[in-house]
Every structure is written in C-alpha cells, then in structure tokens.
N, C-alpha and C positions, 0 to 999 in steps of 0.2 A: 658242853657235855657230849660225849660220843654218841653217834647214832647207830652203833653196831647192833643194838637190840631192838631198834624201832619196828622192825618187821615182824617181831613176835606179837605185836599188838595191832597189826593191820590185817584184816581178813577180806579177801575178795572172793565172793561166792559166785562162781560161774553159773550156777542154777538159778540165782536170783535175777529178776529183771529190774531190780533197783539199779539205777545208773552207777557205773563203777565209781565215778567221782563222788557220788553221794556215799557209797559204801566206805570210801577212803576217808571222807569227812567224818562219818559216824564212828569209824574205828579210832581216828585220832582223838575225837571228843571223849569217847569211852575210856581211852588210855589216860587222858588227862584227868577225867572225873574220878577214876579209880586210883589215881596217884602214881600210875606206872609211867606216865610221861610228864616231867616236871617242868617248871618255869625255867626259861633260857635254854631248854633242850634244843640243840642244833639239829634241825631236820635235814633229811637228804636233799640233794639238789633235784631239780626236775628230771634231769637226765638219768640220775641214779634211781630215782623212784620209778621212772618209766621202765628202765632196764630190769630192776629187781622184781617188780610186780607184773611185768609183761603187759603193761598198759600203754597207751599212746601219750605223747607229750601233752597233747591237748587236755586229756583226762587229768593228768597230774596238775597242769596249770589251773584247770577249773576247780580242782579240789583246794589247792592253796589259795586261790582267789576267794572262795567262799569262806575258808577258815579266816582269812584276813577280814572279810566283811563281818564275821561274827566276833571279831576282836580277839581271837585266840592266838592267831599267828601274826608275827611281824616279820619284816625283812629289811636287810641293810644291803645296799648295792655293793657287790664284790664279796660279800660274806654269806649271803644266802638267807634262808628261812629259819625262824626259831620260834619256840613257844613264848608268847609274850603275856599271856593271861591264863591262869588256871582256875579262875572263878567260873566254872562251868557246871551247869545244872541241866542235864538232859536225862532225867530219871525215867522217862517213859520209853520203853523199848517194845516195838510192836512186830509181831510175826503176822504179816498180812498175806492172805492167800485167796486168790480169785479163780473161778472155773475157766474164765477166758477174759481177754481184753478187747471187748467191743467198744464202739464209740460211747455207749451208755455206761459201761463199766469204767471207762476212762474218766467220765464225769464224776462217778462216785469216788474214784481214786483221788483225782485232783481236789475235790471238795474236802475229802477226809484229810489229806495232807496240808492243805491250806488252813484248815480249822485247827489242827494240832500245831502248825508253825514249827518254830525251832525248838519247841519243848520236847520233841519226840525224835527218836531214830526208828526208822521203818525199814524192814527187810521185806521185800515184795516178791511173791511167787505166783506163777500160773500153772495150773495142772491140766488145762485143756479138757475138762470134763472126764478125765481119765482117773478112775479110783485108784489104780495101782500107783500112778505117779503121786497123787494126793497122799496116800499112805506112806510112800517112800520120803517125800518132802517133810512131812510131819515127824516121822520116826527118826529122821536123820538131822533134825533141827539142832542148832547149837543152844546152849543154855544161856540164861540171863534175861529172857523176855519177861516183861511185866504183863503183856496182853497178847492173846491170840485173837485175831479177827478173821473169820472164816466165811466164805460164800460157798455153801455146799450143794452143787448141782452136778449130777453125774450121768453119763450115758448108760452105764450099767455098773452093778456092784455097790451102788449107793446105799442099799439097805443095811450095809455093814459099816457105814461111815460113823455111826454113833460110837462104835466100839473103839475106833481110833481116837475120836474126840474125847471120849471118857477117860482115856489114858493120859491126857494132858494134865500136867501138874505144875505148880509153882507160879501160875500166872492167871489173870482173869480172862475169861472167855467171853467174846461177843460173836453171836451168829448174825450174819448179814444176809439180807434178801430173802432167806428162807428159814423157817423153823424146822428142827428135827425133834419130834416129840420124845424120843428115847434118850436124848442127852440128859445126864443126871446133874444134880447139884444146882446151886444158884449161878446164874449167868445172865448176861445182857443179850438183847436181841433187837435188831431193827430190820423189819421184815415186811415183805409183800404178802397180802392175803389173796393169793392168786384167784381162788375160786370166787370169793365175794367180790373182788375188784372187778372182774369181768361181768359178773352177773349185775352188779349195781350200775356199771357204766352202760351196759346195753339197755337196762331198764330206763335209764335216763334218756336214752335215744330212742325210746319206744315209738313215739309219734312219727319220727322219720322212718324207722325200720318198718312201720306198718305199710309203707308204700311198696314193700317188696314181698314177694311170696315165699322166697327160699333164702335162708341165711347159710353161708359157707365159711367155715373156719379153715383157713390155710395153715395147717399144722405140719411143717415139713419133717420128713423122715430122716433127712441128711444131718440134722443138728438136734440139740437138746432143748426142750421146753418142759416145764412142769405140767404134769398131768392134771393138776388142779384147774388149769385154764380150760381144758377139755370139759371137766366136770361142770364148772361155772357156765360155760357156753351151752352145754346140753341141758342143764337145769333151766336156764332162761328160756330156751326153745320149747321145752316141754310145758313149763308154766304159762307161756303166753301163746302156745299153739302155732308155732312156726315150723314149717317144713325145714329140714336142715341136712347138711352133710359135712363130712370132714375130708378135706383135700390134702393129700400127702405130697402130691407132685403137681404143681401148678402148670407145668409145661404140657401135661396131658389133659388139662381142663378145657372143656368146651364152653365158651362164654354164651349166656343166654339172657334175654331180657327178664326183668323181674327178680334178679338175684342181687344180693348184697354180700360183699366179701369182707371178712375180718383177716388182715394180713399181719403175721408176726414178724416176718423177716423183710428188710429193705429190698434184697435181691428179688424175692418173690413179688413184691409190689411192683417193681420195674417190669417184670415179665408179664404180670397182669395187665399193666397199662399198655404194653406193646400189643398184647392180644386184643384188647379192647380197640386199639387204634385201627386194627384191620376190619372192624365192624362199623355199622352205622349207629351203634348205641351211644347214648350220651350219658356220661358219668353224672350222677346226682339226680338223674331223671329215669333212665332206663335201667341203670345198673348203679349200685351203691358201693362205696368203699370206706372201710374203717382201717386205719393203720396203727399198729402198736408203736409206742414210743415217739414222743414229740421231738422234732428236729426243725430248725429254722426254715429249711426249704419246703417243708410240707405246708406252710402257710401260703405259699405262692403257686405251687404246682397245681394246674387245673383250677385256678381261682380258690384253692384251698382244699387240703385233704383232712378229713375228720380223723382225729386221733384219740386213742386212750393211752394214758401214760402215767407211770410212776414218776415222782419227783426225785430224780436220781441225785441232784445236787443236795437236796434235803436229806437223803439217806446218808450220804457221806458226812454231812454236818452233824446229824443226830448221833451217829456212831462215835465220831470224834468228841462230841460233847459228853457222851456217856463215859468215855475214858477220863476226860478232864474233871468231870464231877464225881468220879468214882461211884457210878451208878450201876445197878443191875436190872433195869427195867426191861419189859417187853413192849416195844412200840411199833405200831403199824405205821408204814410210810404213806402219806397222802397219794391218792390215785385220782385222776381226773379225766373226764370226757371233754374234749374241745370240738364243738360242732362247726363244721365248715361245709362248703358247697358240694363235696363229694357224696353227701348222703341225703 
C-alpha cells in the first residue's frame, strides 16, 4: 500500500515534552486503531520519516523499534517496514499537564506512565507555573482525549484557572496534587492536603522541636509553593506556642543557636548547610533542620536529614488506577515524617 498519506496521521507537537519518538508511536497506533492505517501498509523508510517530520534518524529508529516490540510493525530486509498487526487497543488518551518538571514531579510522571503501561497514549505538557501558557495549552489542545490530568499551581492568575478547567468537555478530569474548589461537576482528584500535612507532621515531631526556641519556615519568593503550607505552619506555631518567622531569602539569614529550619527547596537547604558550616553550631543539637521531600541522599547527609514528604510514587499510581478503574474519587496522598539526626 502507498505511504503517500501516512503523514496525515502523524502529529509531532513541538510544545509537548512527550519524547518525539513516543508521539510518533502514539500517532501510528491511533491511525491503526481508527482504521486509517491498515494491515500491510508500507511505512516510510527511516530516512524519509526523518526528512518529512524533521526529526533525527535516532528518533525514527526508536519509534519503529518500539512499534516492533509492541507487535504492530514488522520489517523485511531490503523492503523496509510495514504494519503487521492491526489488533491494537489503546483507547485511553491522556492530556497530562504539570506546572514544572522537578525531581519529584518526574517521580509522579514515571509512576503514572508505568502504571498505565501500553494501554494509554499520553501527551505531556509543562506550563512553568505560568497561567497564560496554561490557558493557551488547554485552549489549543487537539481533540480526542479521554482524560485530562492537571496539576494546578500558578505564580499568579491562578484564581481564574477554574474557568479554563470548567470549559473542558468530552473527557474525564483528574486534578493532581491540589484541589480547586470552584471546579464544577464530577471529577477525580489525587491531592496533597498541604495545610493539614505540615501541621500533622510538625505535631508528630513536637518532642524534638521542643528543644528549639524558634521555628523558621524557608518559603522562597523566587518560586511557587502553596500558601496552605504557610497556614499549616503558622497554625502549628500558634497552637504550640513557638516563636516563628518566615524566611524568604535564606542568603540573608543570620544563623543562631536554638532555631529549627523547615526547608522547602533543595537549593536553600544547601545554602543553609553552607552557612551553618561557618559557625561552631552542631546540627541536631544547637540547630535543627527539616527538609521537604524525601530523597535518597538525605538519609546519609549529616548522619541523616529529617524529612516531611508526600509519597510521589503513590500519587502517580493512584491517578493512573483511577483512570483504569473509571473512578471519580477524591483521594488524599499519604504524607510522612521521617525523623533523623538533624532534629
């Protein structure tokens, strides 16, 4: 069969951060599933595919290799690639949009993708906490999605996010990481309860925190974090009579004995540790440290950094299972304190 029309069925979206070879695989699978690309269809050569789509040979090769592993594409030396199997069921199509791609967001993504497996085609976008870009990506989306999975965190303008989300039609909605009360209708949610989580974690560490006179939350002004973290921290300090302050710029902070720091950002944690190193203060005795988000190296640094952390792997799994089970539940993600020698 001629390959003249194959490119009508292949879409490479330059704004998506889904790898191009995955976009190519998903386009071919969609074309096969919809009957637009039929069995024995002769596919373009790797050189032709690379030229026509302006992608690298490596990208084209990876796409064909994955399609062969899925049993959809076959090849004959000297004749090229062809559609060998049209028994394809990839009925789940997800528009996945994150505010940023940090180490912990990558854990969510990897877990989400692994749990869905080959049953889903996923288009993945990042809007960098920018409401204007978020709005543009959603309003310019292509049709045919079965699910929208959205992490809604914004530096500014986020109070209008519900209006854009409420315009989405024709697919199931799952809010990830944060709830937006104004969103209408039935939808799924897998979220952090930021205010409750920090309050309960600090309460669990009350015995250790009682060794310090002042608690300081490092809440950087150069990036976004939910205000609910502030509320939970301040509520804890009021309820248990701690002196406290909010630090927006750790570089300007004067380190004193009898203080415990709760750090949200890894970069700020490193700056804090560098500043402590210039003093005679001992971490875990003269000064306390709690770090947001568990990472393997925090188990070993300074004989262990105390952490408070969401189970990001679980968050991705829960969202994917909600899709697979066709559910619309609202589920809180587990949040845990891990006590170590820094407190």
